[in-house]
C-alpha atoms as a printed R data frame, in Angstrom:
    type eleno elety resid chain resno       x       y       z
1   ATOM     1    CA   MET     A     1  35.566  -4.439   3.654
2   ATOM     2    CA   ASN     A     2  34.674  -0.740   3.470
3   ATOM     3    CA   ASN     A     3  31.678   0.587   5.362
4   ATOM     4    CA   HIS     A     4  28.667   1.944   3.482
5   ATOM     5    CA   PHE     A     5  25.454   3.660   4.524
6   ATOM     6    CA   TYR     A     6  22.354   1.505   4.263
7   ATOM     7    CA   SER     A     7  18.692   2.457   4.693
8   ATOM     8    CA   VAL     A     8  17.344   0.433   7.613
9   ATOM     9    CA   ILE     A     9  13.822   0.298   9.049
10  ATOM    10    CA   SER     A    10  13.890   1.466  12.668
11  ATOM    11    CA   GLY     A    11  10.173   1.750  13.403
12  ATOM    12    CA   THR     A    12   6.742   0.873  12.030
13  ATOM    13    CA   GLY     A    13   3.192   1.840  12.929
14  ATOM    14    CA   SER     A    14  -0.331   1.549  11.603
15  ATOM    15    CA   TYR     A    15  -3.923   2.582  12.157
16  ATOM    16    CA   ILE     A    16  -6.684   0.091  11.439
17  ATOM    17    CA   PRO     A    17 -10.115   1.792  11.341
18  ATOM    18    CA   THR     A    18 -12.688   0.616  13.848
19  ATOM    19    CA   ARG     A    19 -15.671   0.180  11.486
20  ATOM    20    CA   ARG     A    20 -15.888  -3.400  10.242
21  ATOM    21    CA   ILE     A    21 -17.857  -3.680   6.995
22  ATOM    22    CA   TYR     A    22 -18.882  -7.226   6.138
23  ATOM    23    CA   ASN     A    23 -19.802  -8.550   2.698
24  ATOM    24    CA   SER     A    24 -23.359  -9.000   3.932
25  ATOM    25    CA   ASP     A    25 -23.578  -5.229   4.402
26  ATOM    26    CA   PHE     A    26 -23.733  -4.880   0.590
27  ATOM    27    CA   LEU     A    27 -26.789  -7.078   0.136
28  ATOM    28    CA   GLN     A    28 -29.093  -4.059  -0.066
29  ATOM    29    CA   ASN     A    29 -26.999  -2.135  -2.602
30  ATOM    30    CA   LYS     A    30 -28.334  -1.616  -6.108
31  ATOM    31    CA   PHE     A    31 -25.485  -2.534  -8.458
32  ATOM    32    CA   TYR     A    32 -25.274  -1.393 -12.098
33  ATOM    33    CA   ASP     A    33 -22.822  -1.993 -14.931
34  ATOM    34    CA   SER     A    34 -20.888   0.763 -16.705
35  ATOM    35    CA   ASN     A    35 -23.852   1.340 -19.064
36  ATOM    36    CA   GLY     A    36 -26.219   2.022 -16.172
37  ATOM    37    CA   GLU     A    37 -27.996  -1.331 -16.525
38  ATOM    38    CA   PRO     A    38 -28.822  -3.323 -13.369
39  ATOM    39    CA   LEU     A    39 -26.607  -6.362 -12.877
40  ATOM    40    CA   LYS     A    40 -28.402  -9.529 -13.964
41  ATOM    41    CA   TYR     A    41 -27.215 -11.553 -10.971
42  ATOM    42    CA   PRO     A    42 -28.731 -11.215  -7.486
43  ATOM    43    CA   ASN     A    43 -26.544  -9.476  -4.919
44  ATOM    44    CA   ASP     A    44 -25.741 -12.594  -2.926
45  ATOM    45    CA   GLU     A    45 -24.254 -14.211  -6.038
46  ATOM    46    CA   THR     A    46 -22.348 -11.054  -6.991
47  ATOM    47    CA   ILE     A    47 -20.894 -10.845  -3.479
48  ATOM    48    CA   ARG     A    48 -20.000 -14.545  -3.450
49  ATOM    49    CA   LYS     A    49 -18.135 -14.277  -6.753
50  ATOM    50    CA   LEU     A    50 -16.230 -11.200  -5.588
51  ATOM    51    CA   GLN     A    51 -15.177 -12.982  -2.398
52  ATOM    52    CA   GLU     A    52 -13.998 -16.018  -4.386
53  ATOM    53    CA   ILE     A    53 -11.819 -13.846  -6.616
54  ATOM    54    CA   THR     A    54 -10.492 -11.245  -4.188
55  ATOM    55    CA   GLY     A    55 -10.529 -13.182  -0.921
56  ATOM    56    CA   ILE     A    56 -12.214 -10.231   0.812
57  ATOM    57    CA   GLN     A    57 -14.651 -11.164   3.579
58  ATOM    58    CA   GLU     A    58 -14.659  -7.811   5.353
59  ATOM    59    CA   ARG     A    59 -12.926  -4.444   5.215
60  ATOM    60    CA   ARG     A    60 -12.390  -1.428   7.478
61  ATOM    61    CA   PHE     A    61 -13.858   2.066   7.032
62  ATOM    62    CA   VAL     A    62 -13.043   5.196   8.995
63  ATOM    63    CA   THR     A    63 -15.712   6.801  11.141
64  ATOM    64    CA   ASP     A    64 -17.340   9.971   9.814
65  ATOM    65    CA   ASP     A    65 -15.232  12.250  12.032
66  ATOM    66    CA   LEU     A    66 -11.904  11.169  10.473
67  ATOM    67    CA   VAL     A    67 -10.054  11.995   7.257
68  ATOM    68    CA   ALA     A    68  -6.861  10.613   5.713
69  ATOM    69    CA   SER     A    69  -4.493  13.040   7.483
70  ATOM    70    CA   ASP     A    70  -5.986  12.043  10.840
71  ATOM    71    CA   ILE     A    71  -5.251   8.365  10.378
72  ATOM    72    CA   ALA     A    72  -1.834   9.182   8.867
73  ATOM    73    CA   TYR     A    73  -1.075  11.027  12.104
74  ATOM    74    CA   PHE     A    74  -2.256   8.068  14.221
75  ATOM    75    CA   ALA     A    75   0.041   5.722  12.274
76  ATOM    76    CA   ALA     A    76   2.919   8.214  12.600
77  ATOM    77    CA   GLU     A    77   2.552   8.383  16.384
78  ATOM    78    CA   ASP     A    78   2.469   4.587  16.563
79  ATOM    79    CA   CYS     A    79   5.615   4.463  14.439
80  ATOM    80    CA   LEU     A    80   7.470   6.995  16.602
81  ATOM    81    CA   LYS     A    81   6.553   5.020  19.685
82  ATOM    82    CA   SER     A    82   7.974   1.791  18.261
83  ATOM    83    CA   SER     A    83  11.179   3.480  17.047
84  ATOM    84    CA   GLY     A    84  11.885   5.482  20.204
85  ATOM    85    CA   ILE     A    85  13.466   8.315  18.205
86  ATOM    86    CA   ASP     A    86  13.108  12.047  18.810
87  ATOM    87    CA   ARG     A    87  10.564  13.334  16.267
88  ATOM    88    CA   GLU     A    88  12.509  16.581  15.923
89  ATOM    89    CA   THR     A    89  15.360  14.615  14.308
90  ATOM    90    CA   LEU     A    90  13.286  13.542  11.289
91  ATOM    91    CA   ASN     A    91  14.701  14.981   8.070
92  ATOM    92    CA   TYR     A    92  11.667  14.169   5.903
93  ATOM    93    CA   ILE     A    93   8.032  13.198   6.289
94  ATOM    94    CA   ILE     A    94   6.657  11.766   3.049
95  ATOM    95    CA   VAL     A    95   2.937  11.009   2.896
96  ATOM    96    CA   ALA     A    96   1.740   8.832   0.020
97  ATOM    97    CA   HIS     A    97  -1.958   9.089  -0.865
98  ATOM    98    CA   ASN     A    98  -4.137   9.626  -3.929
99  ATOM    99    CA   PHE     A    99  -7.245  11.496  -2.813
100 ATOM   100    CA   ALA     A   100  -6.065  13.739   0.065
101 ATOM   101    CA   ASP     A   101  -8.557  14.577   2.818
102 ATOM   102    CA   ILE     A   102 -12.197  13.910   1.947
103 ATOM   103    CA   LYS     A   103 -14.801  14.701   4.584
104 ATOM   104    CA   ALA     A   104 -17.832  12.478   4.998
105 ATOM   105    CA   ALA     A   105 -20.190  15.436   4.617
106 ATOM   106    CA   ASN     A   106 -18.351  17.143   1.723
107 ATOM   107    CA   ARG     A   107 -16.758  14.611  -0.587
108 ATOM   108    CA   HIS     A   108 -14.240  16.782  -2.375
109 ATOM   109    CA   SER     A   109 -10.469  16.426  -2.055
110 ATOM   110    CA   GLU     A   110  -8.680  18.910   0.197
111 ATOM   111    CA   MET     A   111  -5.023  19.040  -0.837
112 ATOM   112    CA   VAL     A   112  -3.933  22.390   0.627
113 ATOM   113    CA   PRO     A   113  -2.055  22.301   2.878
114 ATOM   114    CA   SER     A   114  -0.438  19.000   1.984
115 ATOM   115    CA   LEU     A   115  -1.268  15.974   4.109
116 ATOM   116    CA   ALA     A   116   2.396  15.800   5.136
117 ATOM   117    CA   ALA     A   117   2.214  19.374   6.423
118 ATOM   118    CA   ARG     A   118  -0.949  18.510   8.355
119 ATOM   119    CA   VAL     A   119   0.736  15.455   9.878
120 ATOM   120    CA   LYS     A   120   3.865  17.402  10.848
121 ATOM   121    CA   HIS     A   121   1.617  20.032  12.446
122 ATOM   122    CA   ARG     A   122  -0.296  17.397  14.426
123 ATOM   123    CA   LEU     A   123   2.982  15.794  15.530
124 ATOM   124    CA   GLY     A   124   4.053  19.169  16.943
125 ATOM   125    CA   ILE     A   125   7.410  19.127  15.151
126 ATOM   126    CA   ILE     A   126   9.056  22.564  15.368
127 ATOM   127    CA   ASN     A   127  12.184  21.802  13.342
128 ATOM   128    CA   PRO     A   128  11.967  23.741  10.016
129 ATOM   129    CA   LYS     A   129  14.443  21.260   8.508
130 ATOM   130    CA   THR     A   130  11.910  18.458   8.769
131 ATOM   131    CA   ILE     A   131  10.698  18.654   5.184
132 ATOM   132    CA   ALA     A   132   7.121  17.462   4.655
133 ATOM   133    CA   TYR     A   133   5.649  16.657   1.257
134 ATOM   134    CA   ASP     A   134   3.062  14.424  -0.446
135 ATOM   135    CA   LEU     A   135   3.538  11.698  -3.022
136 ATOM   136    CA   PRO     A   136   0.694  10.599  -5.335
137 ATOM   137    CA   PHE     A   137   1.813   7.478  -7.209
138 ATOM   138    CA   GLY     A   138  -1.197   5.184  -7.152
139 ATOM   139    CA   CYS     A   139  -1.168   2.179  -4.829
140 ATOM   140    CA   PRO     A   140   2.658   1.879  -5.039
141 ATOM   141    CA   GLY     A   141   2.997   5.354  -3.448
142 ATOM   142    CA   TRP     A   142   4.285   4.213  -0.055
143 ATOM   143    CA   LEU     A   143   6.920   1.969  -1.610
144 ATOM   144    CA   GLN     A   144   7.962   4.777  -3.966
145 ATOM   145    CA   GLY     A   145   8.377   6.984  -0.888
146 ATOM   146    CA   VAL     A   146  10.640   4.303   0.594
147 ATOM   147    CA   ILE     A   147  12.708   4.349  -2.600
148 ATOM   148    CA   GLN     A   148  13.005   8.141  -2.394
149 ATOM   149    CA   ALA     A   149  13.981   7.864   1.270
150 ATOM   150    CA   ASP     A   150  16.748   5.443   0.295
151 ATOM   151    CA   TYR     A   151  18.223   8.034  -2.055
152 ATOM   152    CA   TYR     A   152  18.085  10.729   0.626
153 ATOM   153    CA   LEU     A   153  19.700   8.516   3.246
154 ATOM   154    CA   LYS     A   154  22.491   7.359   0.951
155 ATOM   155    CA   SER     A   155  23.273  10.967   0.001
156 ATOM   156    CA   GLY     A   156  24.932  11.473   3.392
157 ATOM   157    CA   ASP     A   157  22.981  14.639   4.214
158 ATOM   158    CA   CYS     A   158  20.001  12.819   5.713
159 ATOM   159    CA   LYS     A   159  19.663  10.490   8.714
160 ATOM   160    CA   LYS     A   160  15.964   9.742   9.286
161 ATOM   161    CA   VAL     A   161  12.915   9.645   6.994
162 ATOM   162    CA   MET     A   162   9.332   8.794   7.844
163 ATOM   163    CA   VAL     A   163   7.203   7.403   5.010
164 ATOM   164    CA   ILE     A   164   3.425   7.140   5.498
165 ATOM   165    CA   GLY     A   165   0.730   5.604   3.335
166 ATOM   166    CA   ALA     A   166  -2.840   6.705   4.134
167 ATOM   167    CA   GLU     A   167  -6.102   6.451   2.233
168 ATOM   168    CA   THR     A   168  -9.860   6.598   2.742
169 ATOM   169    CA   LEU     A   169 -11.133   4.800  -0.338
170 ATOM   170    CA   SER     A   170 -14.578   4.468   1.238
171 ATOM   171    CA   ARG     A   171 -15.083   8.160   0.456
172 ATOM   172    CA   ILE     A   172 -14.602   7.715  -3.302
173 ATOM   173    CA   ALA     A   173 -16.278   4.314  -3.721
174 ATOM   174    CA   ASP     A   174 -19.441   4.252  -5.858
175 ATOM   175    CA   PRO     A   175 -22.113   2.266  -3.952
176 ATOM   176    CA   ALA     A   176 -23.672   1.375  -7.326
177 ATOM   177    CA   ASP     A   177 -20.450  -0.247  -8.567
178 ATOM   178    CA   ARG     A   178 -19.677  -3.798  -7.379
179 ATOM   179    CA   ASP     A   179 -15.955  -2.933  -7.402
180 ATOM   180    CA   SER     A   180 -16.658  -0.651  -4.445
181 ATOM   181    CA   MET     A   181 -16.667  -3.778  -2.259
182 ATOM   182    CA   ILE     A   182 -12.896  -4.093  -2.792
183 ATOM   183    CA   TYR     A   183 -11.968  -0.734  -1.295
184 ATOM   184    CA   ALA     A   184 -11.010  -0.009   2.300
185 ATOM   185    CA   ASP     A   185  -9.375   2.606   4.543
186 ATOM   186    CA   GLY     A   186  -6.204   2.536   6.586
187 ATOM   187    CA   ALA     A   187  -2.792   4.018   7.295
188 ATOM   188    CA   GLY     A   188   0.713   2.700   7.864
189 ATOM   189    CA   ALA     A   189   4.006   4.427   8.664
190 ATOM   190    CA   THR     A   190   7.677   3.477   8.582
191 ATOM   191    CA   ILE     A   191  10.869   5.217   9.716
192 ATOM   192    CA   LEU     A   192  14.088   4.511   7.841
193 ATOM   193    CA   GLU     A   193  17.512   5.489   9.175
194 ATOM   194    CA   ALA     A   194  20.995   5.622   7.675
195 ATOM   195    CA   VAL     A   195  23.137   2.903   9.231
196 ATOM   196    CA   GLU     A   196  26.860   2.488   8.516
197 ATOM   197    CA   SER     A   197  27.885  -1.127   8.020
198 ATOM   198    CA   SER     A   198  30.474  -3.308   6.322
199 ATOM   199    CA   GLN     A   199  27.776  -5.928   5.639
200 ATOM   200    CA   PRO     A   200  24.907  -5.265   3.179
201 ATOM   201    CA   MET     A   201  21.644  -4.676   5.006
202 ATOM   202    CA   GLY     A   202  18.466  -2.626   4.750
203 ATOM   203    CA   ILE     A   203  17.461  -1.709   1.195
204 ATOM   204    CA   LEU     A   204  19.569  -3.756  -1.201
205 ATOM   205    CA   SER     A   205  17.912  -2.796  -4.489
206 ATOM   206    CA   HIS     A   206  14.794  -1.488  -6.153
207 ATOM   207    CA   ALA     A   207  13.082  -1.537  -9.544
208 ATOM   208    CA   VAL     A   208  10.312   0.689 -10.920
209 ATOM   209    CA   ARG     A   209   8.356   1.052 -14.151
210 ATOM   210    CA   SER     A   210   5.473   3.167 -15.470
211 ATOM   211    CA   ASP     A   211   3.319   2.092 -18.431
212 ATOM   212    CA   THR     A   212   1.207   4.992 -19.641
213 ATOM   213    CA   ILE     A   213   0.727   4.576 -23.388
214 ATOM   214    CA   ASP     A   214  -1.808   1.745 -23.265
215 ATOM   215    CA   HIS     A   215  -2.404   1.438 -19.518
216 ATOM   216    CA   ALA     A   216  -2.724   4.939 -18.037
217 ATOM   217    CA   TYR     A   217  -6.506   4.786 -17.717
218 ATOM   218    CA   MET     A   218  -7.167   1.328 -16.344
219 ATOM   219    CA   LEU     A   219  -8.056   3.204 -13.153
220 ATOM   220    CA   TRP     A   220  -9.790   6.550 -13.468
221 ATOM   221    CA   MET     A   221 -12.342   8.858 -11.874
222 ATOM   222    CA   GLY     A   222 -15.895   8.819 -13.232
223 ATOM   223    CA   LYS     A   223 -19.547   9.396 -12.401
224 ATOM   224    CA   SER     A   224 -21.726   6.911 -10.544
225 ATOM   225    CA   TYR     A   225 -23.007   3.906 -12.473
226 ATOM   226    CA   ASP     A   226 -26.443   4.596 -10.965
227 ATOM   227    CA   PRO     A   227 -28.410   6.331 -13.756
228 ATOM   228    CA   ASN     A   228 -30.658   7.917 -11.143
229 ATOM   229    CA   HIS     A   229 -27.806   9.459  -9.149
230 ATOM   230    CA   LYS     A   230 -28.246  13.251  -9.008
231 ATOM   231    CA   GLY     A   231 -24.888  14.354  -7.602
232 ATOM   232    CA   ASP     A   232 -21.784  15.416  -9.523
233 ATOM   233    CA   GLU     A   233 -19.333  13.413  -7.430
234 ATOM   234    CA   LEU     A   234 -16.552  11.474  -9.130
235 ATOM   235    CA   TYR     A   235 -15.813   7.925  -8.013
236 ATOM   236    CA   LEU     A   236 -12.911   5.545  -8.502
237 ATOM   237    CA   LYS     A   237 -13.443   3.291 -11.523
238 ATOM   238    CA   MET     A   238 -11.459   0.270 -12.643
239 ATOM   239    CA   ASP     A   239 -11.067  -1.969 -15.678
240 ATOM   240    CA   GLY     A   240 -10.585  -4.979 -13.438
241 ATOM   241    CA   HIS     A   241 -10.011  -7.631 -16.098
242 ATOM   242    CA   SER     A   242  -7.364  -5.631 -17.995
243 ATOM   243    CA   LEU     A   243  -5.670  -4.633 -14.762
244 ATOM   244    CA   TYR     A   244  -5.528  -8.274 -13.663
245 ATOM   245    CA   GLU     A   245  -3.945  -9.377 -16.939
246 ATOM   246    CA   TYR     A   246  -1.453  -6.507 -16.881
247 ATOM   247    CA   ALA     A   247  -0.433  -7.150 -13.270
248 ATOM   248    CA   ILE     A   248   0.183 -10.900 -13.526
249 ATOM   249    CA   LYS     A   249   2.230 -10.353 -16.696
250 ATOM   250    CA   THR     A   250   4.288  -7.363 -15.568
251 ATOM   251    CA   VAL     A   251   4.687  -7.326 -11.769
252 ATOM   252    CA   PRO     A   252   6.780 -10.543 -11.706
253 ATOM   253    CA   LEU     A   253   9.209  -8.975 -14.196
254 ATOM   254    CA   VAL     A   254   9.768  -5.969 -11.926
255 ATOM   255    CA   VAL     A   255  10.210  -8.094  -8.795
256 ATOM   256    CA   LYS     A   256  12.694 -10.359 -10.599
257 ATOM   257    CA   GLU     A   257  14.595  -7.267 -11.746
258 ATOM   258    CA   SER     A   258  14.949  -6.088  -8.151
259 ATOM   259    CA   ILE     A   259  16.027  -9.591  -7.032
260 ATOM   260    CA   ASP     A   260  18.639  -9.752  -9.790
261 ATOM   261    CA   LYS     A   261  19.929  -6.290  -8.878
262 ATOM   262    CA   ALA     A   262  20.300  -7.357  -5.259
263 ATOM   263    CA   GLY     A   263  22.244 -10.435  -6.339
264 ATOM   264    CA   VAL     A   264  20.308 -12.793  -4.090
265 ATOM   265    CA   PRO     A   265  18.781 -16.126  -5.124
266 ATOM   266    CA   ILE     A   266  15.014 -16.516  -4.863
267 ATOM   267    CA   SER     A   267  15.633 -19.189  -2.214
268 ATOM   268    CA   ASP     A   268  16.979 -16.461   0.096
269 ATOM   269    CA   ILE     A   269  13.730 -14.468  -0.070
270 ATOM   270    CA   LYS     A   270  11.883 -15.399   3.129
271 ATOM   271    CA   LYS     A   271   8.770 -13.292   2.567
272 ATOM   272    CA   ILE     A   272   7.156 -11.481  -0.334
273 ATOM   273    CA   LEU     A   273   5.038  -8.565   0.838
274 ATOM   274    CA   ILE     A   274   2.788  -7.626  -2.045
275 ATOM   275    CA   HIS     A   275   0.123  -4.922  -2.294
276 ATOM   276    CA   GLN     A   276  -3.110  -6.469  -1.031
277 ATOM   277    CA   ALA     A   277  -5.288  -5.839  -4.078
278 ATOM   278    CA   ASN     A   278  -6.773  -9.191  -5.026
279 ATOM   279    CA   GLU     A   279  -5.944 -12.583  -3.522
280 ATOM   280    CA   LYS     A   280  -6.115 -14.602  -6.753
281 ATOM   281    CA   MET     A   281  -4.107 -11.953  -8.610
282 ATOM   282    CA   ASP     A   282  -1.397 -11.922  -5.931
283 ATOM   283    CA   GLU     A   283  -1.229 -15.723  -5.986
284 ATOM   284    CA   ALA     A   284  -0.870 -15.670  -9.787
285 ATOM   285    CA   ILE     A   285   1.876 -13.026  -9.548
286 ATOM   286    CA   LEU     A   286   3.763 -15.149  -7.013
287 ATOM   287    CA   LYS     A   287   3.437 -18.296  -9.128
288 ATOM   288    CA   ARG     A   288   4.808 -16.565 -12.240
289 ATOM   289    CA   LEU     A   289   7.611 -14.887 -10.273
290 ATOM   290    CA   LEU     A   290   8.788 -18.209  -8.861
291 ATOM   291    CA   ARG     A   291   8.686 -19.737 -12.338
292 ATOM   292    CA   LEU     A   292  10.733 -16.836 -13.769
293 ATOM   293    CA   CYS     A   293  13.297 -17.263 -11.002
294 ATOM   294    CA   GLY     A   294  13.565 -21.004 -11.537
295 ATOM   295    CA   ALA     A   295  12.019 -21.995  -8.223
296 ATOM   296    CA   LYS     A   296  10.513 -25.489  -8.264
297 ATOM   297    CA   GLU     A   297   7.897 -24.920  -5.594
298 ATOM   298    CA   SER     A   298   6.285 -22.160  -3.542
299 ATOM   299    CA   PRO     A   299   7.115 -22.085   0.176
300 ATOM   300    CA   ARG     A   300   3.840 -22.369   2.072
301 ATOM   301    CA   ASP     A   301   4.345 -19.258   4.195
302 ATOM   302    CA   ILE     A   302   6.172 -16.940   1.810
303 ATOM   303    CA   MET     A   303   3.299 -14.486   1.165
304 ATOM   304    CA   PRO     A   304   1.431 -13.143   4.227
305 ATOM   305    CA   MET     A   305  -2.028 -11.766   3.434
306 ATOM   306    CA   THR     A   306  -4.387  -9.363   5.177
307 ATOM   307    CA   ILE     A   307  -6.880  -8.691   2.380
308 ATOM   308    CA   SER     A   308  -9.482 -11.110   3.784
309 ATOM   309    CA   TRP     A   309 -10.144  -8.831   6.771
310 ATOM   310    CA   LEU     A   310  -8.657  -5.455   5.771
311 ATOM   311    CA   GLY     A   311  -9.601  -5.222   2.100
312 ATOM   312    CA   ASN     A   312  -7.633  -3.052  -0.322
313 ATOM   313    CA   SER     A   313  -6.560   0.191   1.354
314 ATOM   314    CA   SER     A   314  -4.306   1.269  -1.532
315 ATOM   315    CA   VAL     A   315  -1.038   2.857  -0.304
316 ATOM   316    CA   ALA     A   316  -1.730   1.669   3.247
317 ATOM   317    CA   THR     A   317  -1.720  -2.072   2.511
318 ATOM   318    CA   LEU     A   318   2.055  -2.594   2.455
319 ATOM   319    CA   PRO     A   319   3.097  -0.512   5.502
320 ATOM   320    CA   THR     A   320   0.179  -1.937   7.497
321 ATOM   321    CA   LEU     A   321   1.146  -5.470   6.484
322 ATOM   322    CA   LEU     A   322   4.766  -4.805   7.474
323 ATOM   323    CA   ASP     A   323   3.793  -3.367  10.851
324 ATOM   324    CA   LEU     A   324   1.483  -6.264  11.695
325 ATOM   325    CA   LEU     A   325   4.117  -8.763  10.585
326 ATOM   326    CA   LEU     A   326   6.932  -7.229  12.643
327 ATOM   327    CA   LYS     A   327   4.704  -7.011  15.711
328 ATOM   328    CA   GLY     A   328   3.742 -10.673  15.504
329 ATOM   329    CA   LYS     A   329   0.099 -10.042  14.626
330 ATOM   330    CA   ILE     A   330  -0.156 -12.288  11.556
331 ATOM   331    CA   ASP     A   331  -0.564 -15.929  12.485
332 ATOM   332    CA   GLY     A   332   1.894 -18.331  10.915
333 ATOM   333    CA   HIS     A   333   4.365 -15.643   9.871
334 ATOM   334    CA   GLU     A   334   7.465 -14.277  11.574
335 ATOM   335    CA   LEU     A   335  10.740 -12.637  10.601
336 ATOM   336    CA   THR     A   336  14.160 -13.157  12.124
337 ATOM   337    CA   GLY     A   337  17.318 -11.064  12.031
338 ATOM   338    CA   GLY     A   338  19.120 -11.337   8.704
339 ATOM   339    CA   SER     A   339  15.965 -12.289   6.786
340 ATOM   340    CA   THR     A   340  15.644 -10.949   3.252
341 ATOM   341    CA   ILE     A   341  12.218  -9.942   1.960
342 ATOM   342    CA   ALA     A   342  10.743  -8.496  -1.223
343 ATOM   343    CA   PHE     A   343   8.163  -5.719  -1.436
344 ATOM   344    CA   ALA     A   344   6.024  -5.240  -4.546
345 ATOM   345    CA   SER     A   345   3.119  -3.024  -5.555
346 ATOM   346    CA   VAL     A   346   1.088  -2.115  -8.626
347 ATOM   347    CA   GLY     A   347  -1.494   0.605  -9.180
348 ATOM   348    CA   ALA     A   348  -2.929   3.546 -11.073
349 ATOM   349    CA   GLY     A   349  -0.685   5.025 -13.688
350 ATOM   350    CA   MET     A   350   0.052   2.179 -14.288
351 ATOM   351    CA   ASN     A   351   3.001   2.088 -11.900
352 ATOM   352    CA   ILE     A   352   4.877  -0.915 -10.511
353 ATOM   353    CA   ASN     A   353   7.736  -1.014  -8.023
354 ATOM   354    CA   SER     A   354   9.688  -3.526  -5.982
355 ATOM   355    CA   VAL     A   355  12.268  -3.334  -3.184
356 ATOM   356    CA   ILE     A   356  14.563  -6.011  -1.760
357 ATOM   357    CA   TYR     A   357  15.239  -5.520   1.950
358 ATOM   358    CA   ARG     A   358  17.467  -7.387   4.409
359 ATOM   359    CA   PHE     A   359  16.880  -7.048   8.134
360 ATOM   360    CA   PRO     A   360  20.004  -6.413  10.234
361 ATOM   361    CA   PRO     A   361  21.300  -9.484  12.079
362 ATOM   362    CA   LYS     A   362  20.309  -9.729  15.739
């Protein structure tokens, strides 16, 4: 059998912010609907319903002295440490995010220089051939960066790519909007390397779609729902019900496409790592995927979750989940050499992507 180059994960890292924000911390908020009318339910009931649907009990926020590029750098250093590679040998640094750096005291996006350039600077990388750029692609941004890395590595001109997902959603969350309780901060990083092998390993396949005609604005930026708010800030807004219906209908199709491309049966998929957006939504996606693939039952430990204590940190959820999983920090879940897993994400755009990955045998 001829050898081929495969894109293999050689290091992971993450940064979990130190501020723990509990659901009870929102009891004093004044919540309004999109028309500026106070919600008719008391806060404790609103919070209870949100927890039942999303599974979120707490989330992490960055401290006021940090911005997204800071935590991206922390995750990158953690990743380099776990990989043991020379940082000067990186060919690309791709940073996925959606809102750039937003300071606590001045909540406007700072996108120049790029976050990737800021991270490379902080890492002290001198090599001018380490190309650093940003990737805004909604919540699936990190996974899209992984897909781009796969193309680079299989081209033959590239050996190592670092892909980072970092976000500080707490800086663009409207305290008057109950959906703000979903959002969190965090960063995760992954290094992929080109490995020559006669046996398929690493990234086996991917699938991507973008639906913009009817679904482009299910997530958007808008003014505070608080009619008394005096500022001109824009906050992240979401049509949660429509997004839920779209995701459970469409995400399973994309994941199945990637599984079919890889030529592996669903029974060979040991874990499904899905963007941690909403616990009930992710469970519904998994159930429909298994039905599409002809699986009779759902393995009890196929879908590790972190949303209950980390919330939804957008592009950071998947790389953080992967890092915690590989470092044995998620109870009841482990991966062994040769295991095949599926990644999946959905977010603003609307964009969906999926990757099938097989760990090298040990």
